[in-house]
DRENVEX-787155 format. One record per atom (N, C-alpha, C): residue in one letter; chain; atom name; y, x, z. Coordinates in Angstrom, 3 decimals. Layout:
% residues N
+--------+--------+-------+----------+----------+----------+
: residu : chaine : atome :        Y :        X :        Z :
+--------+--------+-------+----------+----------+----------+
:      A :      A :    CA :        Y :        X :        Z :
...
+--------+--------+-------+----------+----------+----------+
END
This chain:
% residues 82
+--------+--------+-------+----------+----------+----------+
: residu : chaine : atome :        Y :        X :        Z :
+--------+--------+-------+----------+----------+----------+
:      M :      A :     N :   -1.192 :    0.815 :    0.000 :
:      M :      A :    CA :    0.000 :    0.000 :    0.000 :
:      M :      A :     C :    1.266 :    0.865 :    0.000 :
:      V :      A :     N :    1.231 :    1.957 :    0.722 :
:      V :      A :    CA :    2.377 :    2.858 :    0.784 :
:      V :      A :     C :    2.603 :    3.481 :   -0.590 :
:      L :      A :     N :    1.517 :    3.832 :   -1.265 :
:      L :      A :    CA :    1.631 :    4.401 :   -2.601 :
:      L :      A :     C :    2.293 :    3.400 :   -3.551 :
:      W :      A :     N :    1.961 :    2.148 :   -3.395 :
:      W :      A :    CA :    2.560 :    1.083 :   -4.205 :
:      W :      A :     C :    4.085 :    1.054 :   -4.007 :
:      W :      A :     N :    4.548 :    1.158 :   -2.784 :
:      W :      A :    CA :    5.984 :    1.167 :   -2.496 :
:      W :      A :     C :    6.654 :    2.423 :   -3.049 :
:      I :      A :     N :    5.977 :    3.526 :   -2.998 :
:      I :      A :    CA :    6.536 :    4.771 :   -3.534 :
:      I :      A :     C :    6.692 :    4.674 :   -5.051 :
:      V :      A :     N :    5.664 :    4.141 :   -5.717 :
:      V :      A :    CA :    5.735 :    3.971 :   -7.170 :
:      V :      A :     C :    6.853 :    2.995 :   -7.531 :
:      N :      A :     N :    6.962 :    1.911 :   -6.817 :
:      N :      A :    CA :    8.045 :    0.939 :   -7.068 :
:      N :      A :     C :    9.413 :    1.579 :   -6.861 :
:      A :      A :     N :    9.554 :    2.389 :   -5.827 :
:      A :      A :    CA :   10.829 :    3.051 :   -5.561 :
:      A :      A :     C :   11.163 :    4.047 :   -6.671 :
:      V :      A :     N :   10.159 :    4.798 :   -7.131 :
:      V :      A :    CA :   10.384 :    5.760 :   -8.210 :
:      V :      A :     C :   10.793 :    5.023 :   -9.483 :
:      V :      A :     N :   10.089 :    3.956 :   -9.789 :
:      V :      A :    CA :   10.438 :    3.175 :  -10.988 :
:      V :      A :     C :   11.853 :    2.634 :  -10.853 :
:      L :      A :     N :   12.193 :    2.102 :   -9.696 :
:      L :      A :    CA :   13.513 :    1.512 :   -9.492 :
:      L :      A :     C :   14.617 :    2.561 :   -9.472 :
:      L :      A :     N :   14.367 :    3.724 :   -8.912 :
:      L :      A :    CA :   15.413 :    4.729 :   -8.758 :
:      L :      A :     C :   15.478 :    5.740 :   -9.900 :
:      V :      A :     N :   14.398 :    5.905 :  -10.662 :
:      V :      A :    CA :   14.388 :    6.917 :  -11.711 :
:      V :      A :     C :   14.253 :    6.279 :  -13.097 :
:      V :      A :     N :   13.250 :    5.477 :  -13.282 :
:      V :      A :    CA :   12.941 :    4.968 :  -14.616 :
:      V :      A :     C :   13.980 :    3.949 :  -15.074 :
:      V :      A :     N :   14.348 :    3.020 :  -14.238 :
:      V :      A :    CA :   15.311 :    1.986 :  -14.639 :
:      V :      A :     C :   16.666 :    2.604 :  -14.997 :
:      P :      A :     N :   17.240 :    3.486 :  -14.198 :
:      P :      A :    CA :   18.506 :    4.105 :  -14.619 :
:      P :      A :     C :   18.372 :    4.925 :  -15.904 :
:      L :      A :     N :   17.230 :    5.585 :  -16.084 :
:      L :      A :    CA :   17.007 :    6.355 :  -17.305 :
:      L :      A :     C :   16.955 :    5.430 :  -18.516 :
:      V :      A :     N :   16.277 :    4.315 :  -18.386 :
:      V :      A :    CA :   16.199 :    3.346 :  -19.490 :
:      V :      A :     C :   17.587 :    2.782 :  -19.792 :
:      I :      A :     N :   18.343 :    2.471 :  -18.754 :
:      I :      A :    CA :   19.702 :    1.950 :  -18.952 :
:      I :      A :     C :   20.585 :    3.004 :  -19.617 :
:      F :      A :     N :   20.472 :    4.248 :  -19.195 :
:      F :      A :    CA :   21.254 :    5.329 :  -19.789 :
:      F :      A :     C :   20.922 :    5.501 :  -21.269 :
:      L :      A :     N :   19.634 :    5.535 :  -21.599 :
:      L :      A :    CA :   19.232 :    5.716 :  -22.991 :
:      L :      A :     C :   19.593 :    4.503 :  -23.843 :
:      A :      A :     N :   19.451 :    3.312 :  -23.290 :
:      A :      A :    CA :   19.826 :    2.102 :  -24.026 :
:      A :      A :     C :   21.331 :    2.095 :  -24.286 :
:      N :      A :     N :   22.103 :    2.554 :  -23.324 :
:      N :      A :    CA :   23.551 :    2.615 :  -23.500 :
:      N :      A :     C :   23.921 :    3.591 :  -24.612 :
:      R :      A :     N :   23.169 :    4.698 :  -24.733 :
:      R :      A :    CA :   23.440 :    5.675 :  -25.791 :
:      R :      A :     C :   23.105 :    5.117 :  -27.167 :
:      V :      A :     N :   22.259 :    4.108 :  -27.232 :
:      V :      A :    CA :   21.911 :    3.485 :  -28.503 :
:      V :      A :     C :   22.837 :    2.304 :  -28.796 :
:      I :      A :     N :   23.135 :    1.525 :  -27.788 :
:      I :      A :    CA :   23.914 :    0.301 :  -27.980 :
:      I :      A :     C :   25.371 :    0.604 :  -28.302 :
:      R :      A :     N :   25.974 :    1.574 :  -27.652 :
:      R :      A :    CA :   27.384 :    1.880 :  -27.881 :
:      R :      A :     C :   27.666 :    2.267 :  -29.337 :
:      P :      A :     N :   26.914 :    3.194 :  -29.948 :
:      P :      A :    CA :   27.155 :    3.476 :  -31.377 :
:      P :      A :     C :   26.874 :    2.261 :  -32.264 :
:      G :      A :     N :   25.905 :    1.452 :  -31.867 :
:      G :      A :    CA :   25.628 :    0.236 :  -32.631 :
:      G :      A :     C :   26.816 :   -0.709 :  -32.630 :
:      L :      A :     N :   27.472 :   -0.837 :  -31.502 :
:      L :      A :    CA :   28.662 :   -1.683 :  -31.417 :
:      L :      A :     C :   29.811 :   -1.095 :  -32.242 :
:      E :      A :     N :   29.933 :    0.233 :  -32.242 :
:      E :      A :    CA :   30.965 :    0.864 :  -33.065 :
:      E :      A :     C :   30.687 :    0.649 :  -34.552 :
:      I :      A :     N :   29.423 :    0.761 :  -34.942 :
:      I :      A :    CA :   29.058 :    0.517 :  -36.339 :
:      I :      A :     C :   29.370 :   -0.925 :  -36.715 :
:      N :      A :     N :   29.109 :   -1.846 :  -35.810 :
:      N :      A :    CA :   29.416 :   -3.254 :  -36.062 :
:      N :      A :     C :   30.915 :   -3.453 :  -36.271 :
:      A :      A :     N :   31.725 :   -2.794 :  -35.455 :
:      A :      A :    CA :   33.180 :   -2.900 :  -35.610 :
:      A :      A :     C :   33.620 :   -2.313 :  -36.948 :
:      Y :      A :     N :   33.054 :   -1.164 :  -37.337 :
:      Y :      A :    CA :   33.388 :   -0.563 :  -38.633 :
:      Y :      A :     C :   32.961 :   -1.468 :  -39.788 :
:      A :      A :     N :   31.797 :   -2.086 :  -39.667 :
:      A :      A :    CA :   31.317 :   -2.983 :  -40.719 :
:      A :      A :     C :   32.239 :   -4.192 :  -40.859 :
:      D :      A :     N :   32.693 :   -4.741 :  -39.737 :
:      D :      A :    CA :   33.635 :   -5.856 :  -39.801 :
:      D :      A :     C :   34.940 :   -5.427 :  -40.462 :
:      D :      A :     N :   35.404 :   -4.223 :  -40.144 :
:      D :      A :    CA :   36.627 :   -3.699 :  -40.742 :
:      D :      A :     C :   36.461 :   -3.511 :  -42.251 :
:      I :      A :     N :   35.317 :   -2.987 :  -42.657 :
:      I :      A :    CA :   35.053 :   -2.801 :  -44.086 :
:      I :      A :     C :   35.014 :   -4.138 :  -44.797 :
:      L :      A :     N :   34.391 :   -5.137 :  -44.188 :
:      L :      A :    CA :   34.329 :   -6.464 :  -44.795 :
:      L :      A :     C :   35.721 :   -7.052 :  -44.952 :
:      E :      A :     N :   36.524 :   -6.953 :  -43.906 :
:      E :      A :    CA :   37.880 :   -7.505 :  -43.957 :
:      E :      A :     C :   38.703 :   -6.849 :  -45.064 :
:      H :      A :     N :   38.663 :   -5.520 :  -45.131 :
:      H :      A :    CA :   39.458 :   -4.827 :  -46.137 :
:      H :      A :     C :   38.854 :   -4.959 :  -47.532 :
:      G :      A :     N :   37.544 :   -5.126 :  -47.610 :
:      G :      A :    CA :   36.919 :   -5.353 :  -48.908 :
:      G :      A :     C :   37.375 :   -6.658 :  -49.522 :
:      V :      A :     N :   37.521 :   -7.686 :  -48.705 :
:      V :      A :    CA :   38.033 :   -8.974 :  -49.194 :
:      V :      A :     C :   39.474 :   -8.813 :  -49.663 :
:      L :      A :     N :   40.262 :   -8.045 :  -48.936 :
:      L :      A :    CA :   41.652 :   -7.822 :  -49.348 :
:      L :      A :     C :   41.725 :   -7.057 :  -50.665 :
:      V :      A :     N :   40.789 :   -6.124 :  -50.878 :
:      V :      A :    CA :   40.778 :   -5.366 :  -52.133 :
:      V :      A :     C :   40.456 :   -6.284 :  -53.299 :
:      T :      A :     N :   39.527 :   -7.224 :  -53.102 :
:      T :      A :    CA :   39.189 :   -8.124 :  -54.203 :
:      T :      A :     C :   40.376 :   -9.000 :  -54.576 :
:      K :      A :     N :   41.196 :   -9.368 :  -53.594 :
:      K :      A :    CA :   42.406 :  -10.135 :  -53.912 :
:      K :      A :     C :   43.368 :   -9.281 :  -54.742 :
:      A :      A :     N :   43.428 :   -7.997 :  -54.444 :
:      A :      A :    CA :   44.330 :   -7.107 :  -55.180 :
:      A :      A :     C :   43.823 :   -6.835 :  -56.591 :
:      L :      A :     N :   42.541 :   -7.046 :  -56.836 :
:      L :      A :    CA :   41.973 :   -6.766 :  -58.152 :
:      L :      A :     C :   42.027 :   -7.970 :  -59.090 :
:      D :      A :     N :   42.555 :   -9.102 :  -58.645 :
:      D :      A :    CA :   42.640 :  -10.289 :  -59.495 :
:      D :      A :     C :   43.428 :  -10.036 :  -60.780 :
:      P :      A :     N :   44.539 :   -9.298 :  -60.761 :
:      P :      A :    CA :   45.290 :   -9.094 :  -62.002 :
:      P :      A :     C :   44.713 :   -8.028 :  -62.938 :
:      V :      A :     N :   43.598 :   -7.415 :  -62.605 :
:      V :      A :    CA :   43.048 :   -6.345 :  -63.437 :
:      V :      A :     C :   42.734 :   -6.803 :  -64.864 :
:      P :      A :     N :   42.185 :   -8.005 :  -65.099 :
:      P :      A :    CA :   41.940 :   -8.409 :  -66.487 :
:      P :      A :     C :   43.209 :   -8.441 :  -67.342 :
:      A :      A :     N :   44.352 :   -8.617 :  -66.724 :
:      A :      A :    CA :   45.607 :   -8.612 :  -67.481 :
:      A :      A :     C :   45.928 :   -7.220 :  -68.020 :
:      L :      A :     N :   45.285 :   -6.198 :  -67.487 :
:      L :      A :    CA :   45.521 :   -4.843 :  -67.983 :
:      L :      A :     C :   45.070 :   -4.689 :  -69.434 :
:      V :      A :     N :   44.054 :   -5.426 :  -69.848 :
:      V :      A :    CA :   43.598 :   -5.365 :  -71.237 :
:      V :      A :     C :   44.707 :   -5.865 :  -72.154 :
:      T :      A :     N :   45.315 :   -6.976 :  -71.782 :
:      T :      A :    CA :   46.423 :   -7.517 :  -72.569 :
:      T :      A :     C :   47.587 :   -6.537 :  -72.593 :
:      T :      A :     N :   47.878 :   -5.955 :  -71.444 :
:      T :      A :    CA :   48.974 :   -4.991 :  -71.369 :
:      T :      A :     C :   48.694 :   -3.795 :  -72.270 :
:      R :      A :     N :   47.467 :   -3.287 :  -72.265 :
:      R :      A :    CA :   47.101 :   -2.159 :  -73.112 :
:      R :      A :     C :   47.291 :   -2.503 :  -74.588 :
:      D :      A :     N :   46.855 :   -3.695 :  -74.990 :
:      D :      A :    CA :   47.005 :   -4.108 :  -76.385 :
:      D :      A :     C :   48.473 :   -4.245 :  -76.777 :
:      E :      A :     N :   49.275 :   -4.788 :  -75.874 :
:      E :      A :    CA :   50.710 :   -4.934 :  -76.150 :
:      E :      A :     C :   51.391 :   -3.569 :  -76.267 :
:      V :      A :     N :   51.020 :   -2.637 :  -75.417 :
:      V :      A :    CA :   51.612 :   -1.298 :  -75.474 :
:      V :      A :     C :   51.265 :   -0.625 :  -76.792 :
:      R :      A :     N :   50.030 :   -0.787 :  -77.244 :
:      R :      A :    CA :   49.651 :   -0.203 :  -78.538 :
:      R :      A :     C :   50.475 :   -0.809 :  -79.668 :
:      A :      A :     N :   50.649 :   -2.114 :  -79.623 :
:      A :      A :    CA :   51.422 :   -2.779 :  -80.680 :
:      A :      A :     C :   52.883 :   -2.324 :  -80.646 :
:      I :      A :     N :   53.451 :   -2.285 :  -79.460 :
:      I :      A :    CA :   54.859 :   -1.889 :  -79.329 :
:      I :      A :     C :   55.035 :   -0.428 :  -79.733 :
:      T :      A :     N :   54.069 :    0.421 :  -79.386 :
:      T :      A :    CA :   54.150 :    1.827 :  -79.760 :
:      T :      A :     C :   54.147 :    1.974 :  -81.277 :
:      G :      A :     N :   53.296 :    1.206 :  -81.931 :
:      G :      A :    CA :   53.268 :    1.248 :  -83.395 :
:      G :      A :     C :   54.593 :    0.834 :  -84.001 :
:      H :      A :     N :   55.189 :   -0.234 :  -83.471 :
:      H :      A :    CA :   56.493 :   -0.689 :  -83.965 :
:      H :      A :     C :   57.579 :    0.356 :  -83.682 :
:      A :      A :     N :   57.527 :    0.973 :  -82.509 :
:      A :      A :    CA :   58.527 :    1.977 :  -82.154 :
:      A :      A :     C :   58.428 :    3.194 :  -83.071 :
:      V :      A :     N :   57.212 :    3.602 :  -83.401 :
:      V :      A :    CA :   57.033 :    4.745 :  -84.290 :
:      V :      A :     C :   57.609 :    4.421 :  -85.666 :
:      R :      A :     N :   57.345 :    3.222 :  -86.151 :
:      R :      A :    CA :   57.903 :    2.837 :  -87.458 :
:      R :      A :     C :   59.427 :    2.793 :  -87.414 :
:      Y :      A :     N :   59.978 :    2.312 :  -86.312 :
:      Y :      A :    CA :   61.428 :    2.224 :  -86.166 :
:      Y :      A :     C :   62.061 :    3.624 :  -86.161 :
:      V :      A :     N :   61.470 :    4.543 :  -85.371 :
:      V :      A :    CA :   61.996 :    5.906 :  -85.293 :
:      V :      A :     C :   61.874 :    6.593 :  -86.651 :
:      T :      A :     N :   60.775 :    6.368 :  -87.351 :
:      T :      A :    CA :   60.581 :    6.957 :  -88.680 :
:      T :      A :     C :   61.647 :    6.443 :  -89.655 :
:      A :      A :     N :   61.931 :    5.148 :  -89.567 :
:      A :      A :    CA :   62.974 :    4.582 :  -90.435 :
:      A :      A :     C :   64.339 :    5.162 :  -90.091 :
:      L :      A :     N :   64.632 :    5.354 :  -88.812 :
:      L :      A :    CA :   65.915 :    5.927 :  -88.411 :
:      L :      A :     C :   66.045 :    7.366 :  -88.909 :
:      R :      A :     N :   64.977 :    8.123 :  -88.879 :
:      R :      A :    CA :   65.034 :    9.509 :  -89.356 :
:      R :      A :     C :   65.319 :    9.566 :  -90.845 :
:      R :      A :     N :   64.790 :    8.605 :  -91.588 :
:      R :      A :    CA :   65.045 :    8.578 :  -93.018 :
:      R :      A :     C :   66.526 :    8.288 :  -93.306 :
:      L :      A :     N :   67.105 :    7.436 :  -92.448 :
:      L :      A :    CA :   68.510 :    7.085 :  -92.648 :
:      L :      A :     C :   69.452 :    8.248 :  -92.298 :
:      V :      A :     N :   69.074 :    9.015 :  -91.328 :
:      V :      A :    CA :   69.949 :   10.092 :  -90.859 :
:      V :      A :     C :   69.713 :   11.291 :  -91.645 :
+--------+--------+-------+----------+----------+----------+
END
């Protein structure tokens, strides 16, 4: 019976604090990772909102090419006049 109490005391005074210490070393980084993941999700949604006008870049590129062609013709005509 005395041995039983000694084993219980050892488990209570040594093993339980060790388990709590090791669990804390695992849980704390897990909570930090969770916070980082939430932050990434929040900012990822904001990035997608900022990318909505990207398809308009194709139109802008086509317009710039057209305007550049007209500008080159205009400058060429001016050089002929001068």
